[in-house]
PDB file of N, CA, C and O in Angstrom, chain B, residues numbered from 101:
ATOM      1  N   MET B 101      56.579 152.813  95.016  1.00  0.00           N
ATOM      2  CA  MET B 101      57.687 154.030  96.083  1.00  0.00           C
ATOM      3  C   MET B 101      57.437 153.410  97.288  1.00  0.00           C
ATOM      4  O   MET B 101      56.286 153.505  97.714  1.00  0.00           O
ATOM      5  N   ASN B 102      58.234 152.807  97.928  1.00  0.00           N
ATOM      6  CA  ASN B 102      58.252 152.814  99.578  1.00  0.00           C
ATOM      7  C   ASN B 102      59.178 154.139 100.280  1.00  0.00           C
ATOM      8  O   ASN B 102      60.219 153.936 100.905  1.00  0.00           O
ATOM      9  N   ASP B 103      58.796 155.030 100.129  1.00  0.00           N
ATOM     10  CA  ASP B 103      59.954 156.261 101.070  1.00  0.00           C
ATOM     11  C   ASP B 103      59.489 156.868 102.170  1.00  0.00           C
ATOM     12  O   ASP B 103      58.592 157.706 102.091  1.00  0.00           O
ATOM     13  N   LYS B 104      60.010 156.536 103.244  1.00  0.00           N
ATOM     14  CA  LYS B 104      59.655 156.951 104.751  1.00  0.00           C
ATOM     15  C   LYS B 104      59.280 158.786 105.207  1.00  0.00           C
ATOM     16  O   LYS B 104      58.810 159.482 106.107  1.00  0.00           O
ATOM     17  N   ALA B 105      59.709 158.833 104.244  1.00  0.00           N
ATOM     18  CA  ALA B 105      59.579 160.903 104.181  1.00  0.00           C
ATOM     19  C   ALA B 105      58.249 161.107 103.838  1.00  0.00           C
ATOM     20  O   ALA B 105      57.731 162.066 104.412  1.00  0.00           O
ATOM     21  N   THR B 106      57.450 160.398 102.963  1.00  0.00           N
ATOM     22  CA  THR B 106      56.619 160.666 102.210  1.00  0.00           C
ATOM     23  C   THR B 106      55.334 159.527 102.649  1.00  0.00           C
ATOM     24  O   THR B 106      54.162 159.766 102.358  1.00  0.00           O
ATOM     25  N   ASN B 107      55.688 158.478 103.267  1.00  0.00           N
ATOM     26  CA  ASN B 107      54.750 157.742 103.747  1.00  0.00           C
ATOM     27  C   ASN B 107      54.439 158.770 104.778  1.00  0.00           C
ATOM     28  O   ASN B 107      55.151 159.598 105.346  1.00  0.00           O
ATOM     29  N   THR B 108      52.701 158.373 104.889  1.00  0.00           N
ATOM     30  CA  THR B 108      51.406 159.143 105.325  1.00  0.00           C
ATOM     31  C   THR B 108      51.053 158.139 106.712  1.00  0.00           C
ATOM     32  O   THR B 108      50.841 158.765 107.751  1.00  0.00           O
ATOM     33  N   ASP B 109      50.984 156.700 106.779  1.00  0.00           N
ATOM     34  CA  ASP B 109      50.369 155.848 107.135  1.00  0.00           C
ATOM     35  C   ASP B 109      51.115 155.797 108.692  1.00  0.00           C
ATOM     36  O   ASP B 109      50.446 155.757 109.725  1.00  0.00           O
ATOM     37  N   SER B 110      52.426 155.805 108.675  1.00  0.00           N
ATOM     38  CA  SER B 110      53.162 155.882 110.014  1.00  0.00           C
ATOM     39  C   SER B 110      53.249 157.150 111.095  1.00  0.00           C
ATOM     40  O   SER B 110      53.579 158.262 110.683  1.00  0.00           O
ATOM     41  N   PRO B 111      53.059 157.014 111.944  1.00  0.00           N
ATOM     42  CA  PRO B 111      52.532 158.452 112.962  1.00  0.00           C
ATOM     43  C   PRO B 111      54.167 159.325 113.121  1.00  0.00           C
ATOM     44  O   PRO B 111      55.310 158.904 113.300  1.00  0.00           O
ATOM     45  N   GLN B 112      53.616 160.633 112.962  1.00  0.00           N
ATOM     46  CA  GLN B 112      54.877 161.438 112.663  1.00  0.00           C
ATOM     47  C   GLN B 112      55.490 161.761 114.026  1.00  0.00           C
ATOM     48  O   GLN B 112      54.825 162.123 114.997  1.00  0.00           O
ATOM     49  N   LYS B 113      57.148 161.557 114.010  1.00  0.00           N
ATOM     50  CA  LYS B 113      57.567 161.726 115.697  1.00  0.00           C
ATOM     51  C   LYS B 113      58.401 162.874 115.443  1.00  0.00           C
ATOM     52  O   LYS B 113      59.152 163.208 114.527  1.00  0.00           O
ATOM     53  N   GLU B 114      57.790 163.708 117.275  1.00  0.00           N
ATOM     54  CA  GLU B 114      58.401 165.355 117.136  1.00  0.00           C
ATOM     55  C   GLU B 114      59.615 164.996 118.118  1.00  0.00           C
ATOM     56  O   GLU B 114      60.126 163.879 118.189  1.00  0.00           O
ATOM     57  N   ILE B 115      59.989 166.100 118.854  1.00  0.00           N
ATOM     58  CA  ILE B 115      60.724 166.687 119.829  1.00  0.00           C
ATOM     59  C   ILE B 115      59.568 167.188 120.509  1.00  0.00           C
ATOM     60  O   ILE B 115      58.787 168.044 120.094  1.00  0.00           O
ATOM     61  N   ILE B 116      59.523 166.261 122.135  1.00  0.00           N
ATOM     62  CA  ILE B 116      58.376 167.375 122.798  1.00  0.00           C
ATOM     63  C   ILE B 116      59.532 167.620 124.145  1.00  0.00           C
ATOM     64  O   ILE B 116      60.298 166.735 124.527  1.00  0.00           O
ATOM     65  N   VAL B 117      59.466 168.823 124.663  1.00  0.00           N
ATOM     66  CA  VAL B 117      59.757 170.309 125.877  1.00  0.00           C
ATOM     67  C   VAL B 117      59.325 169.556 126.796  1.00  0.00           C
ATOM     68  O   VAL B 117      58.101 169.450 126.866  1.00  0.00           O
ATOM     69  N   THR B 118      60.273 168.704 127.911  1.00  0.00           N
ATOM     70  CA  THR B 118      59.388 168.478 128.893  1.00  0.00           C
ATOM     71  C   THR B 118      60.119 169.620 130.214  1.00  0.00           C
ATOM     72  O   THR B 118      59.978 169.122 131.331  1.00  0.00           O
ATOM     73  N   LEU B 119      60.673 170.684 130.227  1.00  0.00           N
ATOM     74  CA  LEU B 119      60.787 171.586 131.257  1.00  0.00           C
ATOM     75  C   LEU B 119      59.940 171.782 132.285  1.00  0.00           C
ATOM     76  O   LEU B 119      60.137 172.361 133.353  1.00  0.00           O
ATOM     77  N   ASP B 120      59.086 171.305 131.912  1.00  0.00           N
ATOM     78  CA  ASP B 120      58.095 172.074 133.270  1.00  0.00           C
ATOM     79  C   ASP B 120      58.331 170.767 134.398  1.00  0.00           C
ATOM     80  O   ASP B 120      58.169 171.029 135.590  1.00  0.00           O
ATOM     81  N   VAL B 121      58.682 169.490 134.028  1.00  0.00           N
ATOM     82  CA  VAL B 121      59.212 168.692 134.959  1.00  0.00           C
ATOM     83  C   VAL B 121      60.659 168.772 135.446  1.00  0.00           C
ATOM     84  O   VAL B 121      60.995 168.326 136.543  1.00  0.00           O
ATOM     85  N   MET B 122      61.287 169.208 134.810  1.00  0.00           N
ATOM     86  CA  MET B 122      62.474 169.743 135.465  1.00  0.00           C
ATOM     87  C   MET B 122      62.345 170.953 136.684  1.00  0.00           C
ATOM     88  O   MET B 122      62.546 171.122 137.887  1.00  0.00           O
ATOM     89  N   LEU B 123      61.931 171.552 135.646  1.00  0.00           N
ATOM     90  CA  LEU B 123      61.088 172.963 136.715  1.00  0.00           C
ATOM     91  C   LEU B 123      61.032 172.684 138.033  1.00  0.00           C
ATOM     92  O   LEU B 123      61.601 173.076 139.052  1.00  0.00           O
ATOM     93  N   ALA B 124      59.895 171.623 137.638  1.00  0.00           N
ATOM     94  CA  ALA B 124      59.403 171.110 139.481  1.00  0.00           C
ATOM     95  C   ALA B 124      60.869 170.602 140.157  1.00  0.00           C
ATOM     96  O   ALA B 124      61.383 171.065 141.176  1.00  0.00           O
ATOM     97  N   LYS B 125      61.333 169.646 139.401  1.00  0.00           N
ATOM     98  CA  LYS B 125      62.348 169.256 140.366  1.00  0.00           C
ATOM     99  C   LYS B 125      63.478 170.308 140.795  1.00  0.00           C
ATOM    100  O   LYS B 125      64.260 169.789 141.592  1.00  0.00           O
ATOM    101  N   ARG B 126      63.718 171.355 140.556  1.00  0.00           N
ATOM    102  CA  ARG B 126      64.667 172.291 140.606  1.00  0.00           C
ATOM    103  C   ARG B 126      63.882 173.133 141.542  1.00  0.00           C
ATOM    104  O   ARG B 126      64.499 173.983 142.185  1.00  0.00           O
ATOM    105  N   LYS B 127      62.350 172.983 141.734  1.00  0.00           N
ATOM    106  CA  LYS B 127      61.509 173.808 142.232  1.00  0.00           C
ATOM    107  C   LYS B 127      61.897 175.405 142.037  1.00  0.00           C
ATOM    108  O   LYS B 127      62.035 176.297 142.875  1.00  0.00           O
ATOM    109  N   MET B 128      62.011 175.407 140.690  1.00  0.00           N
ATOM    110  CA  MET B 128      61.985 177.087 139.623  1.00  0.00           C
ATOM    111  C   MET B 128      61.056 177.459 139.152  1.00  0.00           C
ATOM    112  O   MET B 128      60.347 176.527 138.771  1.00  0.00           O
ATOM    113  N   ARG B 129      60.529 178.727 138.906  1.00  0.00           N
ATOM    114  CA  ARG B 129      59.594 178.981 138.492  1.00  0.00           C
ATOM    115  C   ARG B 129      59.888 179.804 137.180  1.00  0.00           C
ATOM    116  O   ARG B 129      60.905 180.471 137.368  1.00  0.00           O
ATOM    117  N   SER B 130      59.406 179.987 136.012  1.00  0.00           N
ATOM    118  CA  SER B 130      59.385 179.977 134.865  1.00  0.00           C
ATOM    119  C   SER B 130      60.241 181.272 134.392  1.00  0.00           C
ATOM    120  O   SER B 130      61.089 181.461 133.520  1.00  0.00           O
ATOM    121  N   ASN B 131      59.604 182.094 135.404  1.00  0.00           N
ATOM    122  CA  ASN B 131      60.197 183.685 135.035  1.00  0.00           C
ATOM    123  C   ASN B 131      61.712 184.028 136.035  1.00  0.00           C
ATOM    124  O   ASN B 131      62.425 185.001 135.789  1.00  0.00           O
ATOM    125  N   GLU B 132      61.988 183.094 137.097  1.00  0.00           N
ATOM    126  CA  GLU B 132      63.209 182.749 137.642  1.00  0.00           C
ATOM    127  C   GLU B 132      64.286 182.117 136.391  1.00  0.00           C
ATOM    128  O   GLU B 132      65.386 182.657 136.272  1.00  0.00           O
ATOM    129  N   LEU B 133      63.873 180.842 135.387  1.00  0.00           N
ATOM    130  CA  LEU B 133      64.713 180.254 134.402  1.00  0.00           C
ATOM    131  C   LEU B 133      65.184 181.403 133.330  1.00  0.00           C
ATOM    132  O   LEU B 133      66.318 181.817 133.091  1.00  0.00           O
ATOM    133  N   ALA B 134      63.759 181.819 132.696  1.00  0.00           N
ATOM    134  CA  ALA B 134      64.082 183.049 131.826  1.00  0.00           C
ATOM    135  C   ALA B 134      64.567 184.160 132.173  1.00  0.00           C
ATOM    136  O   ALA B 134      64.787 184.974 131.277  1.00  0.00           O
ATOM    137  N   ALA B 135      64.946 184.604 133.904  1.00  0.00           N
ATOM    138  CA  ALA B 135      65.589 185.739 133.718  1.00  0.00           C
ATOM    139  C   ALA B 135      67.558 185.183 133.542  1.00  0.00           C
ATOM    140  O   ALA B 135      68.506 185.752 133.000  1.00  0.00           O
ATOM    141  N   LEU B 136      67.465 184.022 134.199  1.00  0.00           N
ATOM    142  CA  LEU B 136      68.873 183.465 134.497  1.00  0.00           C
ATOM    143  C   LEU B 136      69.399 183.118 132.910  1.00  0.00           C
ATOM    144  O   LEU B 136      70.515 183.317 132.429  1.00  0.00           O
ATOM    145  N   VAL B 137      68.570 182.715 132.475  1.00  0.00           N
ATOM    146  CA  VAL B 137      69.201 182.023 131.180  1.00  0.00           C
ATOM    147  C   VAL B 137      69.093 183.845 129.993  1.00  0.00           C
ATOM    148  O   VAL B 137      70.016 184.160 129.242  1.00  0.00           O
ATOM    149  N   GLY B 138      68.407 184.298 130.080  1.00  0.00           N
ATOM    150  CA  GLY B 138      68.641 185.932 129.941  1.00  0.00           C
ATOM    151  C   GLY B 138      67.550 186.097 128.197  1.00  0.00           C
ATOM    152  O   GLY B 138      67.696 186.644 127.104  1.00  0.00           O
ATOM    153  N   ILE B 139      66.524 185.253 128.881  1.00  0.00           N
ATOM    154  CA  ILE B 139      64.968 185.029 127.724  1.00  0.00           C
ATOM    155  C   ILE B 139      63.756 185.750 128.094  1.00  0.00           C
ATOM    156  O   ILE B 139      63.642 186.354 129.160  1.00  0.00           O
ATOM    157  N   THR B 140      62.607 185.656 126.953  1.00  0.00           N
ATOM    158  CA  THR B 140      61.766 186.475 128.073  1.00  0.00           C
ATOM    159  C   THR B 140      60.843 185.286 128.209  1.00  0.00           C
ATOM    160  O   THR B 140      60.894 184.246 127.553  1.00  0.00           O
ATOM    161  N   VAL B 141      60.165 185.542 128.972  1.00  0.00           N
ATOM    162  CA  VAL B 141      59.192 184.923 129.778  1.00  0.00           C
ATOM    163  C   VAL B 141      57.973 184.266 128.397  1.00  0.00           C
ATOM    164  O   VAL B 141      57.433 183.160 128.374  1.00  0.00           O
ATOM    165  N   GLN B 142      57.882 185.043 127.698  1.00  0.00           N
ATOM    166  CA  GLN B 142      57.239 184.429 126.916  1.00  0.00           C
ATOM    167  C   GLN B 142      57.274 183.535 125.891  1.00  0.00           C
ATOM    168  O   GLN B 142      56.389 182.801 125.451  1.00  0.00           O
ATOM    169  N   ASN B 143      58.869 183.754 125.435  1.00  0.00           N
ATOM    170  CA  ASN B 143      60.025 182.373 124.684  1.00  0.00           C
ATOM    171  C   ASN B 143      59.870 181.644 125.853  1.00  0.00           C
ATOM    172  O   ASN B 143      58.730 181.184 125.927  1.00  0.00           O
ATOM    173  N   LEU B 144      60.280 181.480 126.397  1.00  0.00           N
ATOM    174  CA  LEU B 144      60.173 180.396 127.128  1.00  0.00           C
ATOM    175  C   LEU B 144      58.799 179.449 127.269  1.00  0.00           C
ATOM    176  O   LEU B 144      58.655 178.233 127.147  1.00  0.00           O
ATOM    177  N   SER B 145      57.839 180.531 127.582  1.00  0.00           N
ATOM    178  CA  SER B 145      56.191 179.439 127.705  1.00  0.00           C
ATOM    179  C   SER B 145      56.019 178.931 126.102  1.00  0.00           C
ATOM    180  O   SER B 145      55.329 177.940 125.864  1.00  0.00           O
ATOM    181  N   LEU B 146      56.645 179.621 125.096  1.00  0.00           N
ATOM    182  CA  LEU B 146      56.226 179.310 123.800  1.00  0.00           C
ATOM    183  C   LEU B 146      57.041 177.899 123.541  1.00  0.00           C
ATOM    184  O   LEU B 146      56.618 177.023 122.786  1.00  0.00           O
ATOM    185  N   LEU B 147      58.175 177.819 124.222  1.00  0.00           N
ATOM    186  CA  LEU B 147      59.353 176.630 123.695  1.00  0.00           C
ATOM    187  C   LEU B 147      59.043 175.744 125.184  1.00  0.00           C
ATOM    188  O   LEU B 147      59.795 174.847 125.566  1.00  0.00           O
ATOM    189  N   LYS B 148      58.063 176.082 125.774  1.00  0.00           N
ATOM    190  CA  LYS B 148      57.674 174.931 126.812  1.00  0.00           C
ATOM    191  C   LYS B 148      56.570 174.186 126.189  1.00  0.00           C
ATOM    192  O   LYS B 148      56.572 172.978 125.956  1.00  0.00           O
ATOM    193  N   SER B 149      55.233 175.373 125.840  1.00  0.00           N
ATOM    194  CA  SER B 149      54.155 174.766 125.047  1.00  0.00           C
ATOM    195  C   SER B 149      54.489 174.052 123.264  1.00  0.00           C
ATOM    196  O   SER B 149      53.599 173.665 122.507  1.00  0.00           O
ATOM    197  N   GLY B 150      55.711 174.048 123.013  1.00  0.00           N
ATOM    198  CA  GLY B 150      56.252 173.190 121.933  1.00  0.00           C
ATOM    199  C   GLY B 150      55.510 174.373 120.702  1.00  0.00           C
ATOM    200  O   GLY B 150      55.423 173.743 119.648  1.00  0.00           O
ATOM    201  N   LYS B 151      55.222 175.148 120.596  1.00  0.00           N
ATOM    202  CA  LYS B 151      55.102 176.131 119.263  1.00  0.00           C
ATOM    203  C   LYS B 151      56.046 176.760 118.982  1.00  0.00           C
ATOM    204  O   LYS B 151      55.912 177.788 118.317  1.00  0.00           O
ATOM    205  N   VAL B 152      56.956 176.441 119.295  1.00  0.00           N
ATOM    206  CA  VAL B 152      58.468 176.637 118.432  1.00  0.00           C
ATOM    207  C   VAL B 152      59.122 175.667 117.867  1.00  0.00           C
ATOM    208  O   VAL B 152      59.262 174.606 118.474  1.00  0.00           O
ATOM    209  N   LYS B 153      59.635 175.847 116.625  1.00  0.00           N
ATOM    210  CA  LYS B 153      60.382 175.005 115.753  1.00  0.00           C
ATOM    211  C   LYS B 153      61.991 174.763 116.167  1.00  0.00           C
ATOM    212  O   LYS B 153      62.430 173.631 115.967  1.00  0.00           O
ATOM    213  N   GLY B 154      62.569 175.410 116.532  1.00  0.00           N
ATOM    214  CA  GLY B 154      64.100 175.178 117.065  1.00  0.00           C
ATOM    215  C   GLY B 154      64.017 176.629 118.435  1.00  0.00           C
ATOM    216  O   GLY B 154      63.419 177.583 118.933  1.00  0.00           O
ATOM    217  N   ILE B 155      65.329 175.608 118.397  1.00  0.00           N
ATOM    218  CA  ILE B 155      66.225 177.062 119.526  1.00  0.00           C
ATOM    219  C   ILE B 155      67.703 176.876 119.241  1.00  0.00           C
ATOM    220  O   ILE B 155      68.276 176.146 118.432  1.00  0.00           O
ATOM    221  N   ARG B 156      68.231 177.885 120.279  1.00  0.00           N
ATOM    222  CA  ARG B 156      69.587 178.201 119.067  1.00  0.00           C
ATOM    223  C   ARG B 156      70.469 177.454 120.628  1.00  0.00           C
ATOM    224  O   ARG B 156      70.161 177.537 121.816  1.00  0.00           O
ATOM    225  N   PHE B 157      71.502 176.832 120.016  1.00  0.00           N
ATOM    226  CA  PHE B 157      72.393 175.976 120.673  1.00  0.00           C
ATOM    227  C   PHE B 157      73.024 176.395 122.714  1.00  0.00           C
ATOM    228  O   PHE B 157      73.031 175.805 123.794  1.00  0.00           O
ATOM    229  N   ASN B 158      73.483 177.878 122.100  1.00  0.00           N
ATOM    230  CA  ASN B 158      73.675 178.162 123.215  1.00  0.00           C
ATOM    231  C   ASN B 158      72.654 178.667 124.379  1.00  0.00           C
ATOM    232  O   ASN B 158      72.906 178.516 125.575  1.00  0.00           O
ATOM    233  N   THR B 159      71.747 179.142 123.999  1.00  0.00           N
ATOM    234  CA  THR B 159      69.941 179.224 124.663  1.00  0.00           C
ATOM    235  C   THR B 159      69.739 177.911 125.148  1.00  0.00           C
ATOM    236  O   THR B 159      69.364 177.959 126.320  1.00  0.00           O
ATOM    237  N   LEU B 160      69.889 176.156 124.489  1.00  0.00           N
ATOM    238  CA  LEU B 160      70.169 175.047 125.300  1.00  0.00           C
ATOM    239  C   LEU B 160      70.948 174.950 126.070  1.00  0.00           C
ATOM    240  O   LEU B 160      70.516 174.494 127.129  1.00  0.00           O
ATOM    241  N   GLN B 161      72.362 175.261 126.043  1.00  0.00           N
ATOM    242  CA  GLN B 161      73.039 175.018 126.962  1.00  0.00           C
ATOM    243  C   GLN B 161      73.095 176.133 128.029  1.00  0.00           C
ATOM    244  O   GLN B 161      73.994 175.822 128.810  1.00  0.00           O
ATOM    245  N   LYS B 162      72.655 177.028 128.312  1.00  0.00           N
ATOM    246  CA  LYS B 162      72.067 177.790 129.480  1.00  0.00           C
ATOM    247  C   LYS B 162      71.132 177.234 129.805  1.00  0.00           C
ATOM    248  O   LYS B 162      71.244 176.709 130.913  1.00  0.00           O
ATOM    249  N   ILE B 163      70.224 177.104 129.328  1.00  0.00           N
ATOM    250  CA  ILE B 163      69.354 176.474 130.339  1.00  0.00           C
ATOM    251  C   ILE B 163      69.304 175.193 131.093  1.00  0.00           C
ATOM    252  O   ILE B 163      68.665 174.895 132.102  1.00  0.00           O
ATOM    253  N   CYS B 164      70.400 174.286 130.128  1.00  0.00           N
ATOM    254  CA  CYS B 164      71.339 173.282 131.030  1.00  0.00           C
ATOM    255  C   CYS B 164      72.066 173.465 132.156  1.00  0.00           C
ATOM    256  O   CYS B 164      72.029 172.781 133.179  1.00  0.00           O
ATOM    257  N   GLU B 165      72.871 174.622 131.877  1.00  0.00           N
ATOM    258  CA  GLU B 165      73.398 174.958 132.902  1.00  0.00           C
ATOM    259  C   GLU B 165      72.685 175.132 134.641  1.00  0.00           C
ATOM    260  O   GLU B 165      72.963 174.630 135.730  1.00  0.00           O
ATOM    261  N   VAL B 166      71.344 176.421 133.998  1.00  0.00           N
ATOM    262  CA  VAL B 166      70.794 177.024 134.914  1.00  0.00           C
ATOM    263  C   VAL B 166      70.598 175.798 135.867  1.00  0.00           C
ATOM    264  O   VAL B 166      71.031 175.559 136.994  1.00  0.00           O
ATOM    265  N   LEU B 167      69.445 174.817 134.644  1.00  0.00           N
ATOM    266  CA  LEU B 167      68.936 173.945 135.851  1.00  0.00           C
ATOM    267  C   LEU B 167      69.543 172.257 136.418  1.00  0.00           C
ATOM    268  O   LEU B 167      69.005 171.278 136.937  1.00  0.00           O
ATOM    269  N   ASP B 168      71.185 172.676 135.893  1.00  0.00           N
ATOM    270  CA  ASP B 168      72.351 171.413 135.952  1.00  0.00           C
ATOM    271  C   ASP B 168      71.718 169.604 135.497  1.00  0.00           C
ATOM    272  O   ASP B 168      71.556 168.559 136.128  1.00  0.00           O
ATOM    273  N   CYS B 169      71.520 170.069 134.013  1.00  0.00           N
ATOM    274  CA  CYS B 169      70.783 168.637 133.596  1.00  0.00           C
ATOM    275  C   CYS B 169      71.409 168.483 131.785  1.00  0.00           C
ATOM    276  O   CYS B 169      72.257 169.348 131.565  1.00  0.00           O
ATOM    277  N   LYS B 170      71.299 168.126 131.305  1.00  0.00           N
ATOM    278  CA  LYS B 170      71.556 167.205 129.719  1.00  0.00           C
ATOM    279  C   LYS B 170      70.047 167.854 129.017  1.00  0.00           C
ATOM    280  O   LYS B 170      68.935 168.190 129.425  1.00  0.00           O
ATOM    281  N   PRO B 171      70.787 167.786 127.721  1.00  0.00           N
ATOM    282  CA  PRO B 171      69.447 168.315 127.107  1.00  0.00           C
ATOM    283  C   PRO B 171      68.464 166.804 126.562  1.00  0.00           C
ATOM    284  O   PRO B 171      67.606 166.792 125.680  1.00  0.00           O
ATOM    285  N   GLY B 172      68.781 166.013 127.134  1.00  0.00           N
ATOM    286  CA  GLY B 172      68.083 164.610 126.737  1.00  0.00           C
ATOM    287  C   GLY B 172      67.668 164.760 128.385  1.00  0.00           C
ATOM    288  O   GLY B 172      67.822 163.664 128.924  1.00  0.00           O
ATOM    289  N   ASP B 173      67.247 165.669 129.225  1.00  0.00           N
ATOM    290  CA  ASP B 173      66.602 165.549 130.631  1.00  0.00           C
ATOM    291  C   ASP B 173      65.314 166.806 130.279  1.00  0.00           C
ATOM    292  O   ASP B 173      64.326 166.924 131.005  1.00  0.00           O
ATOM    293  N   ILE B 174      65.550 167.647 129.085  1.00  0.00           N
ATOM    294  CA  ILE B 174      64.492 168.127 129.169  1.00  0.00           C
ATOM    295  C   ILE B 174      63.885 168.034 127.653  1.00  0.00           C
ATOM    296  O   ILE B 174      62.990 168.780 127.254  1.00  0.00           O
ATOM    297  N   LEU B 175      64.372 167.224 127.028  1.00  0.00           N
ATOM    298  CA  LEU B 175      63.737 167.126 125.338  1.00  0.00           C
ATOM    299  C   LEU B 175      63.307 165.373 125.543  1.00  0.00           C
ATOM    300  O   LEU B 175      63.750 164.638 126.426  1.00  0.00           O
ATOM    301  N   ASP B 176      62.271 164.973 124.392  1.00  0.00           N
ATOM    302  CA  ASP B 176      61.712 163.427 124.479  1.00  0.00           C
ATOM    303  C   ASP B 176      61.936 163.596 122.969  1.00  0.00           C
ATOM    304  O   ASP B 176      62.093 164.607 122.285  1.00  0.00           O
ATOM    305  N   TYR B 177      61.909 162.545 122.722  1.00  0.00           N
ATOM    306  CA  TYR B 177      61.464 162.494 121.125  1.00  0.00           C
ATOM    307  C   TYR B 177      60.669 161.256 120.843  1.00  0.00           C
ATOM    308  O   TYR B 177      61.161 160.140 121.007  1.00  0.00           O
ATOM    309  N   GLY B 178      59.548 161.427 120.455  1.00  0.00           N
ATOM    310  CA  GLY B 178      58.448 160.436 120.484  1.00  0.00           C
ATOM    311  C   GLY B 178      57.061 160.718 119.633  1.00  0.00           C
ATOM    312  O   GLY B 178      56.146 159.896 119.656  1.00  0.00           O
TER     313      GLY B 178
END
């Protein structure tokens, strides 16, 4: 049986958060972004480190609005 979901030989792809790059481009600090988005600095830090498994669409939308970017500018898949 050659099922991709159970194939352990291929590397597992994951979503990578690249918020630090966009923050640097926008010359913005994490605490400023967190305040403008309405989340805690701790939650933003967890998001940036990849330690969370999900994000609410409205939070992602607010982050993109504040940073004037698209989700693909701060998320990578690889």
